[in-house]
N, C-alpha and C positions, 0 to 999 in steps of 0.2 A: 388754620384747621378748620374746619367747620368742627362745633361740634354739638350733637342732639342728647340734651342733657333730661328732657321728659318723654317717658313709655306712655303717651296718649297722644289723640288723638291721632295724628297721620301715623304718628311710632305705636301707638298703642299693641302691635305685634307682635313690638320686643318687650311686651311686659307678661312674667312667668304667668298670668291669670290672661292672657289671650285663649280664648277657647281653640282647641286643636287637637287631633289626635296625637298620645302620646306613647311610646311603649315602652314600658321598664318591666325587666324580668318576667314575660310570656302573658303582660295584662296590658291594656289599655286605656286610656286615662285621658279625659276630657279637657285638660292643660297641662305647662308642663307645673303646676304649684298644686293637682290632686298629685301628681307621678310625685314629685320631690317629698311632700307630707307621706305618701304613704311607702316609701324606701324606709323610711324611719322605723320600719317598725315593721321584721321578715314575715307575721302572723297574717295568715293567708284570709281569716275572714276579717282583718282588720282593714286589710288592702281591698278586699270588693265593698267595704262599707263607703271609704274613699271613693273609689270608682265610683259610686251610688250617685254619689251626692251629686247635685247642678250645678252649686257657686263656689268656684277655689278660696272665696272667703272661709266657706263654712268648712273644707278643708284643710284651713290654714288652721283652724280653732279646734279643729280634730286633733291634728298634727302635734300642736300643743300640750296635752293632755293625754297623749301614747308614751309610753315608755320606750326610751331611746335604747336602739340598737349600740352595744358595746364599745363599736369605733365610730360613731359616728362623726365625731368632731371631725376624723381623720378621710371618712368619707363621702364626706358630704361637697365638698368641690368637683370632685372626681363624676361623683353620681348628677350634679346638673350639666355637665357638660357634657355627659350622656345626654341625659334629656333634650339638652339644647339642640345635641344632633339628630335626637331622635323626631323633635319640633320640624326643625329646619329641614330636614327630608323628603316636605313636602312643596313641590316645584316653585308652586308661588312665592310659599314663606321664604324660601330659598334666595328666588329673584327676588324680591322683595330687600331680605339684608342684604344681597349683595350691591344692590344698588343705591348700599349708605355710604358707598365709596369708601372712603378714608377717612370720615367723621368718626371722632372718638363718641364712644356711646356709654353716657354715666345716666346710671337709674337714681337720676332727683327724685327725691321724695319729703313728706312732711311728718313722716309719724315714726323718725328716729330710726330708721335703720340706716346703720354705718356701718355695716357690714357689707351686705348685697348691693348697697347703692349709697347715694348720700347725700347727706341734710344738712342745710344749712352751711354749705360749704366742707364740708367735712365728712370722710367716709374712706372705705377702702375697696366699694364700685367693685364688689368680686364679679355681681351678676355681669355689668360692664363690660367689663375685661376677657370677661369667659363670650362673651358674645363675637368680644372681637375676634377672638381667637379662632372659632368656629365661621366666622367669614371668612379669616383670610384661607381656613383647611379648606371651605368652599369655594372660593374665587382659585384657589389651587389646582381643585378636581376639578374643572371647569372649564382648567386653561385658557380662562378669559384676560389671564396677567401676559400669555405668552405672545409678542408681536405676529400680527398678521400682515405685517408688510415690510419690507425692508429699508433701513434709515438711507445706508449706502445711496439706494436706488435714488430715493427723492432728494438727496444732496448730490446726485449727479445731474438730476434734471435740468439743461440750460436755459430752457424757454418756458412758459406759465403755461402751453399746449402741453407738450409733454407732462410739464405736473399735475396737471390737470386730470389728463387721461390714466395717470399713476395713480391718484386724490380716487377719484372714482372707481379705479376699480379693488381699493383701501376702503370703499365703502362698500363694497359686495362683497367683501372677504371675509367684514366684518364679522367674528363669534355671532351665534346669537344670542346667547347670553349676554353679552354686551351692548348689544343694539336693544335686546328689550331692556334693559335698563334705561339707553336713553329716550325712549318715548315711544307710544305704541303707537300713536296716530300718525305718526310720518312712515313715509316709506321709504323702504330701507335704499333703495336704489337710488332715491331721489341725490341729485347734485348741479349746482349753478355754479356756473364762472363766469368770472368780471376780469378784475384785475386794469391795465392799462386802455383808457378808455378809449382816446386816438392816437396813435402810435405813429402817426404820420406831424402830432407834434408834442407829444408829452418827453420832454430830458431835450429838446433842440435849441433853445433858447439858454445859453449857462448862465443869461441874466436875471431869468427865472427858476425860482428853486423847484424842485419836483416837490406835489402835493400829494399825499397819499390818504383819502379821506378812507377810515373802517367804521364799519358797523356792524351789529351784533350775530345776527342772522339775515340767511334769507328767507322765500317760503319756500311752504313746502309742494315739491310737483308730484302728478303723479303717471308721471309718462314713462314709460319702461325703457326707452329709447334717452332716454336722460336729458333733453331738450328743457329748455327754458322755462317752457309754461306747460299748462296742464291742458290736450286738448278738449275736454268737457269744462275750462269755464272762460269766460266771460275773459278778453284780454285790454279789455277796454274799461273795466274794473277800478284800472289802477292797485289792486293789489298783490300783481304778481308781475315782478318787471327788475331788469338791469338798466343800471344808470344808463351805457350807451343805445339801448331799444328807445328810453323815455326820449334822448337827445332829437333819435331820428326821426323821432313822429308813431314810430311800431307802437308804441300804446301812450295811449294816452290818459286824461282823468281828473280832478282835482289834486287828489292824493298824488300821485305822480307829481304835478306841478308843486305844489306845496314843497315836495321832498328836493326835487333838482333845483329850486330856486332855494333851497337854505342848502344845500351845498355850493351852491356857487355865492353865496353871501359871505360863508366862509372863507371861499380860496379869492375872491377878490378882497375882503376886507385885510387878509392878512397879508399881500402879493400889494396891494397901496397903501397899508399900514393906516389907514381909516376905519374906524370902529365905529363911527355914527350913523346909522341908515340911512341911508339914501336908495330907495326905489330904484332910480335911473342907474344909478353904479352900482350896485352890489347884486343886484337880482338878473347878471349879466350874463345867460350861462354857458358864452360862448367860450369864457374862462376853463372849464369841465375840461374841455376838450385836449389842455396842457395839464389833467390831472390823472389821478387814477383810482381809482375805487375797489374795494373788498368787504365781504362778506369773513367774519372768525365762522361761522357755523355754515359749511355749505351745504349740509343736508334740509337747512331749517325749522320754521316751524308755524305755527298760524297764531297770529293774534299778539298776545305781550311775551315780550322772551321770558324763558323760563331760564333764569340765572343760576340754578345748581345744574342743571341741561347743559346751560353755556360751557360753563366750570369745565365738565368733565367732558363736552369733547374737544374742547383747547387742550386739556392735558391730554386727550388719546392722538391728537392730530397735530399737537403742537411742533415735530419738523417741519412736518407738510406746510402751516400757515406761515413758521419762520420763514422758509424758502421761498414763499409765496415773495412775503416781504423782499427779501433780502435779491430776489429779480426784479423787481420793483425798484430798488435802490433809491427810494425815496429820501428827501431832505427834511420834510417837515411832515408829519403824519395828525393828522387830527379825528381823535378817537370819538364817534358819535356816538354817545349813549352814556348815564350813569353808570361807575365803577370800571369803566372798558380801558381807560388807560390804565387805572393799574394791573386788568388781567392782562393787556398786551408784554408792560413791561417786567412784571414778576412772573409771569407762566412760558411767556412767547420768546422774547426779549428783541431789543432794538437794536437793527446794524449800528454799525461803527460809524458808518457818514451819517448817519442821523442825526439831524442838528438838534432838532424839537420835536416833544411829542406835547401832543395840548387835549385838553380833555373840553369834550364839548356836549352840548346839548341835542340830543335826538333829533336828525330832520323834523320829525312826522310828530313832536312836541306841537301842539296847536296851542295849547293853552300857553307856550313861553314865547313871547313877543321878537321880532325879531332884533332889535335893542336889544334886548337882555341876551340874548342871543349869542351876539356881535361882542357884548360887552362881556358874558363870561371866557370870550375868547381872547380879549384883550392883557384879561388877567393871567390868562394861562404865557401868552406873550411875555409877558411884563416880569415873569419870575424867571427867564434867563437863563432858558436850558442850555447849558455850556456842554454836558457830557451827560449819557445816561444816568453816571448816577446823582444830578442833581434833579432825574425827575423824582 
């Protein structure tokens, strides 16, 4: 589970000091901290003075000097919860809180607050727990946890084309709040198909194991019809492609060549049990006609993969991803990219018939030589995956 243990920087909005409008008993305050300190004393003039100060630090100092209402210790947690609900009624802040997903929120601090937070590993983390309670409430109200596709329909898909059609519809039906938590710069309707590269050759030779190459994500497309490539981009720039189109020459370029060469090297090395790189042997791309290829994230992204986005997508669309793998029915899975094997095994699941799951370098990792890339899958092969439990 992801842990967010600092309410600074990217997660500074979680802090009670974050500047935002907060309503409490008829007055508006510039932060949760202001409102919380004002709640300690019902005197109207005191509350006005708190609301007027600019700094939450100053408000906190004023709150330490005021006379506390008699029931303060009994009501302070309830008041904090109420203030957090007011704060996160703001749509922008609400979406940012929801976007923390299932991460554990811990108000880590170095000022010895072990009631609201955690200091040096100890503390009750009351603020973090209240924030998670608010997040749960907002998620429920948004309906984002309600399924927007039928898992039985996914399991009933008997071919990849039917699966992809249903998957694309699921993208389009995705609740806006879920989509916003995904990534704002990716077209909601974007979808890229992949799968078996050449059905006439894949799995036809019983002596040749069926290899599935899995990468993290495709690239974002802006075609409202959902086709593979954005019509406003140069298809030969090597950034928007699918393996089959690269092999056919429909797209080309240095990046395409490097990517395909590496995939071919992985397949040739495994099939020949030869991990000493030889350009004349390992870069024969014809082997890819006997393989399958897929991206986990069918919506895609730009440049470097955002691992949190990838994991969130994998969790939301796990039934689709698992069904695609099952329909391909591989004997061997080569996961191309750091941490991908763990994601596939632990989040998606591996079919019983799959004998081996390997972790490999990403094909576009230019800083790693072919020799090092092949050495990595040799090490994985030698681990002798007899079953999924051994992965």
